[in-house]
LOZAPA-531479 format. One line per 4 residues: number of its first residue (from 1); for each residue x, y, z negated of N, C-alpha, C. Coordinates in steps of 0.05 Angstrom, whole numbers, plus 5000, padded with zeros to 4 digits. Example, Ala and Ser with C-alpha at 12.3 -4.5 7.8 and 13.67 -1.06 7.14 Angstrom:
BEGIN
1> 5264:4886:4844:5246:4910:4844:5264:4934:4844  5257:4955:4858:5273:4979:4857:5258:5001:4843
# end
This chain:
BEGIN
1> 5132:4604:4855:5151:4607:4881:5177:4610:4870  5194:4597:4884:5225:4599:4874:5235:4625:4887  5259:4632:4877:5273:4659:4883:5279:4660:4911  5287:4635:4925:5291:4634:4953:5268:4638:4972
5> 5247:4627:4961:5220:4630:4976:5209:4660:4972  5214:4672:4951:5205:4702:4944:5223:4717:4962  5250:4713:4966:5268:4731:4982:5262:4729:5008  5252:4704:5018:5248:4699:5045:5222:4717:5054
9> 5204:4719:5033:5177:4729:5044:5177:4764:5042  5203:4773:5033:5208:4802:5031:5210:4811:5062  5198:4834:5071:5202:4845:5096:5230:4854:5100  5234:4862:5124:5263:4872:5132:5264:4901:5116
13> 5243:4912:5108:5241:4936:5096:5248:4938:5065  5251:4914:5052:5256:4909:5026:5229:4907:5011  5210:4904:5023:5184:4906:5009:5177:4879:4994  5164:4882:4971:5156:4861:4957:5133:4845:4969
17> 5129:4819:4965:5107:4807:4977:5081:4821:4974  5076:4834:4950:5051:4850:4943:5052:4873:4963  5078:4886:4967:5076:4912:4982:5070:4904:5010  5081:4880:5019:5079:4871:5047:5050:4867:5050
21> 5035:4852:5036:5008:4849:5036:4990:4872:5041  4996:4896:5021:4983:4916:5025:4990:4934:5050  5015:4933:5059:5022:4945:5085:5007:4928:5108  5000:4907:5107:4985:4893:5129:4957:4902:5127
25> 4949:4905:5103:4919:4915:5099:4917:4943:5109  4937:4957:5106:4936:4987:5118:4938:4986:5148  4955:4972:5158:4958:4968:5189:4929:4960:5200  4918:4940:5188:4895:4931:5200:4869:4951:5196
29> 4869:4959:5173:4848:4980:5166:4851:5004:5181  4870:5016:5184:4875:5042:5199:4883:5040:5227  4884:5016:5234:4892:5014:5264:4921:5024:5271  4940:5023:5251:4965:5037:5256:4981:5024:5277
33> 4995:5040:5295:5013:5031:5314:5041:5026:5306  5040:5011:5283:5068:5004:5269:5062:4979:5258  5085:4962:5257:5085:4936:5245:5084:4940:5216  5070:4921:5201:5072:4923:5170:5098:4921:5161
37> 5113:4908:5174:5142:4905:5163:5162:4928:5167  5150:4947:5183:5167:4971:5192:5157:4992:5172  5139:4990:5155:5132:5011:5135:5154:5007:5113  5165:5032:5108:5182:5037:5086:5168:5039:5062
41> 5170:5021:5041:5155:5021:5018:5156:5047:5001  5184:5059:5004:5184:5083:4991:5179:5108:5002  5171:5108:5030:5166:5132:5044:5138:5141:5034  5135:5169:5040:5108:5183:5033:5086:5173:5054
45> 5062:5168:5043:5041:5161:5060:5029:5181:5078  5031:5210:5064:5021:5233:5077:5041:5244:5096  5031:5262:5115:5050:5276:5134:5074:5264:5143  5097:5275:5131:5122:5266:5147:5129:5239:5143
49> 5119:5222:5125:5122:5196:5121:5108:5179:5142  5085:5167:5134:5070:5149:5150:5051:5167:5170  5045:5192:5159:5031:5212:5173:4998:5207:5168  4990:5196:5146:4961:5191:5142:4950:5220:5131
53> 4923:5218:5138:4910:5244:5129:4888:5238:5105  4870:5256:5097:4854:5246:5078:4829:5232:5084  4825:5228:5108:4805:5209:5119:4817:5180:5117  4846:5180:5127:4857:5153:5126:4857:5141:5098
57> 4864:5161:5078:4865:5154:5051:4841:5142:5041  4819:5158:5049:4792:5148:5040:4785:5121:5050  4792:5113:5078:4789:5091:5086:4804:5069:5074  4831:5074:5067:4849:5057:5053:4837:5049:5025
61> 4826:5070:5012:4814:5067:4982:4791:5047:4986  4775:5049:5005:4750:5032:5008:4762:5001:5013  4782:5001:5031:4792:4973:5036:4805:4960:5015  4819:4977:4998:4834:4967:4974:4812:4956:4951
65> 4789:4973:4953:4773:4965:4931:4759:4940:4941  4750:4934:4967:4741:4908:4975:4760:4886:4973  4786:4891:4980:4804:4868:4979:4813:4859:4953  4816:4881:4936:4830:4876:4909:4812:4880:4886
69> 4789:4892:4890:4771:4895:4866:4779:4921:4849  4796:4935:4860:4807:4961:4845:4792:4983:4854  4780:4998:4837:4770:5021:4843:4788:5047:4845  4788:5061:4867:4807:5083:4870:4789:5111:4873
73> 4786:5126:4852:4765:5149:4850:4779:5173:4861  4763:5188:4878:4770:5212:4887:4779:5233:4869  4767:5231:4844:4769:5254:4823:4794:5247:4803  4807:5222:4810:4829:5215:4793:4852:5234:4795
77> 4861:5247:4770:4883:5264:4771:4909:5257:4777  4912:5230:4780:4937:5217:4789:4938:5210:4816  4918:5216:4833:4918:5209:4863:4943:5216:4876  4957:5237:4870:4979:5249:4886:4999:5229:4880
81> 5002:5219:4858:5023:5200:4850:5017:5174:4861  4992:5164:4857:4984:5136:4865:4987:5134:4895  4979:5153:4912:4983:5152:4940:5009:5166:4953  5028:5167:4936:5052:5179:4943:5067:5161:4961
85> 5067:5135:4959:5083:5117:4975:5068:5087:4972  5074:5072:4993:5062:5043:4993:5071:5031:4964  5098:5035:4957:5106:5022:4931:5087:5033:4906  5082:5059:4909:5067:5069:4884:5039:5061:4883
89> 5026:5055:4909:4999:5048:4911:4999:5017:4902  5016:5004:4913:5018:4977:4902:5021:4970:4875  5039:4986:4866:5044:4983:4834:5018:4989:4818  5001:5009:4827:4981:5019:4816:4957:4995:4819
93> 4955:4984:4838:4936:4964:4843:4945:4938:4828  4967:4933:4826:4979:4906:4810:4971:4916:4780  4976:4940:4771:4969:4948:4743:4942:4947:4735  4925:4955:4755:4897:4954:4752:4885:4926:4751
97> 4893:4907:4767:4887:4884:4769:4896:4865:4744  4917:4875:4732:4929:4859:4706:4910:4868:4683  4895:4886:4684:4879:4894:4661:4857:4874:4654
# end
């Protein structure tokens, strides 16, 4: 993909194409009343940010596993960091897929 094409696929929120794809998965999986392009990739997923709760995170984990083949374990000591934002979750997914 050319730089121009890559730039044109970024959301108005500055999300990368991977983050935008994940945001779309989040919106459809969780039936969020927000457009994927309106999700700030750096905003917290919990409470004050997107407002997700533990059940939402569980549903999202299952959707990520199915869509990307990446296992997100409830006992992972890094979950607080992994699920801290859309950007952090997307980075984790990309790193796991690269293995």
